[in-house]
C-alpha positions in Angstrom: 0.0 0.0 0.0 2.8 2.5 1.0 4.6 1.6 -2.2 1.5 2.7 -4.3 1.2 6.0 -2.3 4.9 7.0 -2.5 4.7 8.4 -6.1 1.9 10.7 -4.9 3.5 12.1 -1.8 6.0 14.5 -3.4 3.5 16.1 -5.8 1.0 16.4 -3.0 3.6 18.1 -0.7 4.6 20.5 -3.5 1.0 21.5 -4.0 0.2 21.5 -0.3 3.1 23.6 1.1 2.1 26.9 -0.7 -1.5 26.3 0.0 -0.7 25.6 3.7 1.2 28.9 3.9 -1.7 30.7 2.1 -4.3 29.2 4.3 -2.2 30.1 7.4 -2.4 33.7 6.0 -6.1 33.8 6.9 -5.6 32.5 10.4 -2.4 34.5 11.0 -4.5 37.7 10.7 -6.6 36.5 13.6 -3.5 35.3 15.5 -1.7 38.7 15.2 -4.9 40.5 16.1 -5.5 38.3 19.2 -1.8 38.5 20.4 -1.7 42.3 20.0 -5.2 42.9 21.4 -4.4 40.5 24.2 -1.7 42.9 25.4 -4.5 45.5 26.1 -6.5 43.2 28.4 -8.7 40.2 29.0 -12.0 41.9 28.2 -10.6 43.2 24.8 -9.3 39.7 23.9 -12.8 38.3 24.8 -14.3 41.0 22.6 -12.2 39.8 19.6 -13.3 36.2 20.4 -17.0 37.3 20.4 -16.5 39.3 17.2 -14.8 36.4 15.4 -17.2 33.8 16.5 -20.3 35.8 15.7 -19.1 36.5 12.1 -17.0 33.4 11.2 -20.0 31.4 10.1 -21.0 34.1 7.6 -17.4 34.3 6.3 -16.8 30.6 6.1 -20.1 30.1 4.2 -18.8 32.4 1.5 -15.3 30.9 1.4 -16.8 27.4 1.1 -19.0 28.6 -1.8 -15.9 29.9 -3.6 -14.2 26.5 -3.2 -16.6 24.8 -5.5 -14.6 26.0 -8.5 -11.4 24.0 -7.5 -12.6 20.5 -8.4 -14.2 21.7 -11.6 -11.1 23.7 -12.7 -8.9 20.7 -11.8 -11.1 18.3 -13.8 -11.3 20.6 -16.8 -7.5 21.1 -16.7 -7.2 17.3 -16.6 -9.3 17.1 -19.8 -7.4 20.2 -21.4 -10.8 21.9 -21.9 -9.8 25.5 -22.3 -13.3 26.8 -23.1 -14.7 25.3 -19.9 -11.8 26.8 -18.0 -12.6 30.3 -19.4 -16.3 29.9 -18.4 -15.2 28.8 -14.9 -12.9 31.8 -14.5 -15.6 34.3 -15.4 -18.4 32.7 -13.4 -16.3 32.0 -10.3 -15.2 35.6 -10.0 -18.8 36.9 -10.5 -20.1 34.4 -7.9 -17.5 35.5 -5.4 -18.1 39.2 -5.9 -21.9 38.7 -5.5 -21.4 36.5 -2.5 -19.0 39.1 -1.0 -21.7 41.8 -1.2 -24.2 39.5 0.5 -21.7 38.7 3.3 -21.1 42.4 4.0 -24.8 42.9 4.4 -25.1 40.0 6.7 -22.1 41.1 8.7 -23.7 44.5 9.3 -26.8 42.8 10.8 -24.7 41.1 13.5 -24.1 44.0 16.0 -27.8 44.8 16.6 -28.4 41.1 17.4 -25.4 40.7 19.8 -27.5 41.5 22.9 -29.5 38.3 22.3 -26.3 36.2 22.7 -26.1 36.7 26.5 -22.5 37.8 26.6 -20.9 40.1 29.2 -22.1 43.7 28.5 -18.5 45.1 28.6 -17.4 42.5 26.0 -20.4 43.1 23.8 -19.9 46.9 23.8 -16.4 46.5 22.4 -17.2 43.7 20.0 -20.1 45.5 18.1 -18.1 48.3 16.5 -15.2 45.8 15.7 -17.7 43.6 13.8 -19.1 46.6 11.8 -15.6 47.4 10.4 -14.4 43.8 9.9 -17.5 42.8 7.9 -16.5 45.3 5.2 -13.4 43.1 4.7 -15.5 40.2 3.5 -15.9 41.7 0.0 -12.2 42.0 -0.8 -11.6 38.6 0.8 -14.2 37.0 -1.5 -12.7 38.7 -4.5 -9.3 37.3 -3.5 -11.0 33.8 -3.1 -12.6 33.9 -6.6 -9.3 34.5 -8.4 -7.3 32.3 -6.0 -9.4 29.2 -6.3 -9.3 29.3 -10.1 -5.5 29.6 -10.0 -5.2 26.8 -7.4 -7.4 24.5 -9.4 -4.8 24.8 -12.1 -2.1 23.8 -9.6 -0.8 27.4 -9.3 -0.6 27.6 -5.6 2.5 29.7 -4.9 1.1 33.0 -6.0 -1.6 33.0 -3.4 1.0 32.0 -0.8 3.3 34.9 -1.5 0.3 37.3 -1.5 -0.9 36.0 1.8 2.6 36.4 3.3 2.8 40.0 2.1 -0.7 40.7 3.3 0.1 39.3 6.7 3.3 41.5 7.0 1.2 44.5 6.1 -1.5 43.5 8.6 0.9 42.9 11.4 2.6 46.3 10.8 -0.7 48.2 10.5 -2.1 46.4 13.5 0.9 47.2 15.7 0.7 50.9 14.6 -3.0 51.3 14.9 -3.6 49.4 18.2 -0.8 51.1 20.1 -0.4 54.4 18.2 3.1 53.8 17.0 4.9 55.4 14.0 2.6 58.5 14.2 -0.6 56.5 13.8 -3.6 57.1 16.1 -3.9 54.7 19.0 -7.2 53.0 18.2 -6.9 50.1 20.6 -9.1 47.1 19.7 -10.5 48.9 16.6 -7.0 49.3 15.2 -6.9 45.6 14.5 -10.2 45.7 12.5 -9.0 48.6 10.3 -5.7 46.8 9.7 -7.4 43.6 8.6 -9.7 45.5 6.2 -6.7 47.3 4.5 -4.7 44.1 4.3 -7.5 42.2 2.6 -8.1 44.9 0.1 -4.4 44.6 -0.9 -4.8 40.8 -1.2 -7.7 41.2 -3.5 -6.1 43.7 -5.8 -2.8 41.8 -6.2 -4.5 38.4 -6.7 -6.8 39.8 -9.4 -3.9 41.5 -11.1 -2.0 38.2 -11.3 -4.8 36.2 -12.8 -5.8 39.0 -15.3 -2.3 40.0 -16.3 0.2 37.0 -15.8 1.5 35.8 -19.2 1.3 32.1 -18.2 -2.5 32.4 -17.9 -2.9 34.2 -21.3 -4.3 31.0 -22.9 -7.2 30.8 -20.5 -8.0 34.5 -20.7 -7.8 34.3 -24.5 -10.6 31.7 -24.4 -12.9 34.1 -22.7 -15.4 35.5 -25.2 -17.9 36.9 -22.8 -17.2 38.5 -19.4 -20.7 37.9 -18.2 -21.3 34.7 -16.2 -22.6 31.5 -17.9 -25.8 30.3 -16.3 -25.0 26.6 -16.6 -21.5 27.1 -15.2 -22.9 29.2 -12.3 -25.3 26.4 -11.6 -22.5 23.9 -11.4 -20.4 26.1 -9.2 -23.4 26.6 -6.9 -24.2 22.9 -7.0 -20.7 22.1 -5.6 -19.9 25.3 -3.7 -23.1 25.6 -1.7 -22.8 22.2 0.0 -19.2 22.9 0.7 -20.1 26.2 2.3 -22.9 24.6 4.2 -20.7 21.8 5.5 -18.0 24.3 6.6 -20.6 26.5 8.2 -22.0 23.6 10.2 -18.5 22.9 11.5 -17.5 26.5 12.2 -21.0 27.2 13.5 -20.6 24.4 16.0 -17.4 25.9 17.3 -19.0 29.4 17.3 -22.0 28.1 19.2 -19.7 26.4 21.7 -17.9 29.7 22.1 -21.1 31.6 22.8 -22.0 29.0 25.5 -18.5 29.5 26.9 -19.0 33.2 26.9 -21.9 32.8 29.4 -19.3 31.4 31.8 -17.5 34.8 31.9 -14.7 36.8 30.2 -11.9 34.5 31.6 -13.4 31.3 30.0 -14.0 33.1 26.7 -10.5 34.5 26.6 -9.0 31.1 27.4 -11.2 29.6 24.6 -9.9 32.3 22.2 -6.3 31.4 23.0 -6.8 27.7 22.5 -9.0 27.9 19.4 -6.6 30.4 17.8 -3.7 28.0 18.2 -5.7 25.0 17.1 -6.9 27.0 14.0 -3.3 27.4 12.9 -2.7 23.7 12.7 -6.2 23.2 11.2 -5.3 25.6 8.4 -2.1 23.6 7.7 -4.2 20.4 7.4 -6.6 22.4 5.3 -3.8 23.1 2.8 -3.2 19.4 2.5 -6.9 19.0 1.9 -6.8 21.6 -0.9 -3.9 19.7 -2.5 -5.9 16.5 -2.2 -8.8 18.2 -4.1 -6.5 19.3 -6.9 -4.7 16.0 -7.2 -7.8 13.8 -6.9 -9.8 16.1 -9.1 -7.3 16.2 -11.9 -6.8 12.4 -11.9 -10.5 11.8 -11.6 -11.2 14.2 -14.5 -8.7 12.4 -16.7 -10.3 9.1 -16.0 -7.6 7.7 -13.8 -9.6 6.5 -10.8 -6.9 4.3 -9.4 -4.5 7.3 -9.3 -7.2 9.4 -7.7 -7.6 6.8 -5.0 -3.9 6.6 -4.3 -3.6 10.4 -4.3 -6.4 10.7 -1.7 -4.8 8.1 0.6 -1.4 9.8 0.2 -3.0 13.1 1.4 -4.5 11.1 4.3 -1.1 9.9 5.3 0.4 13.4 5.2 -2.4 14.8 7.2 -2.1 12.1 9.9 1.7 12.6 10.2 1.4 16.4 10.4 -1.5 16.5 12.9 0.0 13.8 15.0 3.2 15.8 15.4 1.1 18.9 16.3 -0.7 16.9 19.0 2.6 16.2 20.7 3.6 19.8 20.4 0.4 21.0 21.9 0.8 18.7 24.9 4.5 19.8 25.4 3.7 23.6 25.2 0.3 23.9 26.7 1.5 25.9 29.7 3.8 28.1 27.7 1.9 29.0 24.5 -0.9 30.9 26.3 1.6 33.4 27.6 1.9 34.8 24.1 -1.6 36.3 24.5 -1.0 37.7 28.0 -1.6 41.4 28.7 1.4 43.7 28.9 0.8 44.1 32.7 1.4 40.3 33.1 -0.3 37.0 32.5 -3.8 36.3 34.0 -3.2 33.0 35.8 -6.8 31.9 35.4 -6.8 32.4 31.7 -3.4 30.6 31.3 -4.5 27.6 33.4 -7.8 27.2 31.6 -6.2 27.6 28.2 -3.7 24.9 29.1 -6.5 22.5 29.8 -8.2 23.3 26.5 -5.0 22.8 24.6 -4.7 19.3 26.1 -8.1 18.5 24.6 -7.1 20.2 21.4 -4.1 17.9 21.2 -6.5 14.9 21.4 -8.6 16.1 18.5 -5.7 17.1 16.2 -5.7 13.8 14.4 -9.5 13.7 14.0 -9.5 17.3 12.8 -6.8 16.6 10.3 -8.3 13.4 8.9 -11.8 14.9 8.5 -10.6 18.0 6.6 -8.3 15.8 4.3 -11.3 13.5 3.8 -13.4 16.5 2.7 -10.8 17.6 0.3 -10.4 14.2 -1.3 -14.2 13.8 -1.7 -14.4 17.2 -3.2 -12.0 16.0 -5.9 -14.6 13.4 -6.7 -17.3 16.1 -6.7 -18.9 14.4 -3.8 -20.1 17.2 -1.5 -23.7 16.6 -0.5 -23.3 13.6 1.8 -20.4 15.2 3.7 -22.7 18.1 4.5 -25.3 15.8 6.0 -22.6 14.0 8.0 -21.4 17.4 9.3 -24.9 18.5 10.3 -25.6 15.3 12.3 -22.2 14.9 13.9 -21.8 18.5 15.0 -25.3 19.6 15.7 -27.0 16.3 16.8 -24.0 14.9 18.7 -21.2 17.3 19.5 -23.1 20.4 20.7 -25.7 18.5 22.8 -23.0 16.4 24.4 -20.9 19.5 25.0 -23.8 21.3 26.5 -24.5 18.4 28.8 -20.9 18.0 29.9 -20.0 21.7 30.0 -23.2 23.3 31.4 -25.3 20.5 33.1 -22.3 18.6 34.5 -20.5 21.8 35.3 -17.3 20.8 33.5 -17.2 24.3 31.9 -15.3 25.0 28.7 -13.4 21.6 28.8 -16.8 19.9 28.7 -17.9 21.8 25.6 -14.6 21.0 23.9 -15.0 17.3 24.7 -18.2 17.4 22.8 -16.5 18.9 19.8 -13.8 16.2 20.0 -16.4 13.5 19.7 -18.1 15.3 16.7 -14.8 15.7 14.8 -13.9 12.0 15.4 -17.3 10.9 14.0 -16.9 13.0 10.9 -13.3 11.8 10.3 -14.3 8.1 10.5 -17.3 8.4 8.3 -15.5 10.4 5.6 -12.6 7.9 5.5 -15.0 5.0 5.0 -16.9 6.9 2.3 -13.7 7.8 0.3 -12.6 4.2 0.5 -15.9 3.0 -0.8 -16.3 5.7 -3.5 -12.9 4.9 -5.0 -13.1 1.1 -4.7 -12.9 -0.4 -8.2 -15.7 -2.9 -7.7 -18.1 -0.3 -6.3 -17.4 2.2 -9.1 -17.8 -0.6 -11.8 -21.2 -1.6 -10.3 -22.3 2.0 -10.2 -21.4 2.5 -13.8 -23.4 -0.5 -14.9 -26.4 0.7 -12.9 -26.1 4.1 -14.6 -25.8 2.6 -18.1 -28.8 0.2 -17.7 -31.5 2.8 -17.8 -29.9 4.6 -20.7 -29.7 1.3 -22.7 -33.4 0.7 -21.9 
């Protein structure tokens, strides 16, 4: 088995590393914001947590929608179908722009609804204006996604990586200047991080669009564009794949956001500790998500060219890489659980209660690293097969019918607090990982595929 996977490991790594760094770019924005805002105080850090968790579901829904283009672009590239690639380029960008406008509108509706979430009043008062500004960044981020996903579907992953690195450097510098008032900038405190993120995301969108629309290596695909209006059939296909991906991702992120809101009822200390732990866990998740994106590209291209055996091997190679990486991260989390939370400590000194509770949550996060990695790689491999609807149902049941009720019972009813809610999430992630692994194994089994083809051909013959 390992002998069959070995030829796929290096190509997957070469695709995954730039995507990993690019994906980390998204979470590093939150990481920098959290670290710098955490220097101001616990309430401010809790406000960032509330703002992130009350808007993440909206943003992730849009990002998932844009990801529907990757398997379609990879498959068309495998067939060398340039007209289809031209239609996908135009339609995916239009879809992302329209989705971005909708996301901005939804984001502006969040602050008036915050008082229904039962969060500490001081935290809510700081989070509401932060959300009003950050939601404007959803439009440029979606524009970036529209161009990025097309390029990555072609296997061009390094460009988005370098742009993400640049945007993060810009965000970190602006955040440092605007939060604390350095280099002649006004000291905006918490709000400085929101304005810095908005400006960095505008830069990302402009540069990614310029690459796709101007780069000589993409001239062939642009030359095949005869109409810059979206094609209805292509839009329908993008929505058919992207909507279930967005819904599945929203179910997962929504479960974590709902858990955070429940944790927020326990007080600012618990919410700040949750923000520390989830921020660190999100960094490793984004790395695994990069491997998942590489799996989508590799599996999609091989599947599109008719090489199902190669698609199966590429998928399992990605599984192996995801398991190895997340297993290593689990060990690192355990070893550094008492030290890592100190990065988020206020300038006046660490809050012992926040550090202690964050260390406990990081221990649970270490336990779900492998499950989290395997489930996101499984999602990527199945997307390469254009199999997106069943994973959405699996996510709905695992997170909302099992993880959250179990977490509520352990955390609230049994008084385990935040660790109880995280235990519920651990169970949900493990269920999704197991089910998706079994599904990919079945969907790529030669006997199963042959039987399905016969069943599909029989009605046509009749």
